[in-house]
C-alpha positions as CSV (number, residue, x, y, z in Angstrom):
1,M,9.5,24.7,5.6
2,Q,6.1,23.6,6.9
3,K,5.2,22.0,3.6
4,R,8.5,20.0,3.7
5,V,7.8,18.8,7.2
6,E,4.2,17.8,6.3
7,E,5.5,16.0,3.2
8,E,8.0,14.1,5.4
9,C,5.2,13.2,7.8
10,K,3.2,11.8,4.9
11,I,6.2,9.7,3.8
12,L,6.7,8.5,7.4
13,K,3.0,7.5,7.6
14,E,3.3,5.5,4.4
15,K,6.5,3.8,5.6
16,V,4.8,2.8,8.9
17,F,1.8,1.5,6.9
18,L,4.0,-0.5,4.6
19,N,6.4,-1.8,7.3
20,Q,3.7,-4.2,8.6
21,F,4.4,-6.2,5.4
22,T,7.3,-8.4,4.4
23,V,9.5,-7.1,1.6
24,A,7.7,-9.6,-0.8
25,E,4.3,-8.4,0.4
26,Q,5.4,-4.8,-0.1
27,Q,6.3,-5.6,-3.7
28,V,2.9,-7.1,-4.3
29,F,1.1,-4.3,-2.6
30,E,3.0,-1.7,-4.6
31,L,1.9,-3.4,-7.8
32,A,-1.7,-3.6,-6.5
33,L,-1.5,0.2,-5.9
34,D,-0.5,0.6,-9.6
35,G,-3.5,-1.5,-10.6
36,Y,-1.8,-4.7,-11.7
37,S,-3.7,-8.0,-11.5
38,G,-2.5,-11.1,-9.7
39,R,-1.5,-12.7,-13.1
40,E,0.5,-9.6,-14.0
41,M,2.2,-9.6,-10.6
42,Q,3.2,-13.2,-11.2
43,L,4.9,-12.2,-14.5
44,I,6.5,-9.1,-13.2
45,L,7.9,-10.7,-10.0
46,S,8.6,-14.1,-11.6
47,K,6.6,-15.9,-8.8
48,E,4.2,-18.8,-8.8
49,E,0.4,-18.1,-8.7
50,V,0.2,-19.7,-5.2
51,T,2.9,-17.4,-3.9
52,I,1.2,-14.3,-5.1
53,K,-2.2,-15.5,-3.8
54,S,-0.6,-16.2,-0.4
55,Q,1.0,-12.8,-0.3
56,R,-2.2,-11.0,-1.3
57,Q,-4.1,-12.9,1.4
58,N,-1.5,-11.9,4.0
59,I,-1.9,-8.3,3.1
60,I,-5.7,-8.5,3.2
61,R,-5.5,-10.2,6.6
62,K,-3.0,-7.8,8.1
63,L,-5.1,-4.8,7.1
64,G,-8.4,-6.4,8.3
65,V,-10.1,-6.0,5.0
66,S,-11.9,-8.5,2.7
67,T,-10.4,-7.7,-0.7
68,M,-7.3,-6.3,-2.3
69,K,-9.4,-3.4,-3.6
70,E,-10.2,-2.5,0.0
71,A,-6.6,-2.8,1.0
72,V,-5.7,-0.3,-1.8
73,K,-8.5,2.0,-0.7
74,K,-7.2,1.9,2.9
75,F,-3.8,3.1,1.7
76,Q,-5.2,5.7,-0.6
77,H,-7.3,7.0,2.3
78,L,-4.2,7.4,4.3
79,E,-2.7,9.5,1.5
80,Y,-6.0,11.5,1.2
81,E,-6.0,12.2,4.9
82,S,-2.4,13.5,4.7
83,S,-3.2,15.7,1.7
84,R,-6.4,17.0,3.4
85,K,-4.5,17.9,6.6
86,L,-1.8,19.7,4.5
87,L,-4.5,21.8,2.8
88,Q,-6.3,22.6,6.1
89,S,-3.1,23.8,7.7
90,R,-2.6,26.6,5.1
């Protein structure tokens, strides 16, 4: 039961984190999390280079970081913190 509650908390944190982005920015960010380049994102999402660049810059600005790599690390840190707290509670 506790594990299920903690997993739900982790999912909620991730949703709160992602809700600061538009749907289009969420799509770009999810691809960034999977390691796709800007060019690959253009092909997958069928969007212009300028659109992808703009969405990436919006994500970077909203998270207060300098690069998309830092944005990804910030999200991964959130996941790491959730996992660490899960392990500490056992």
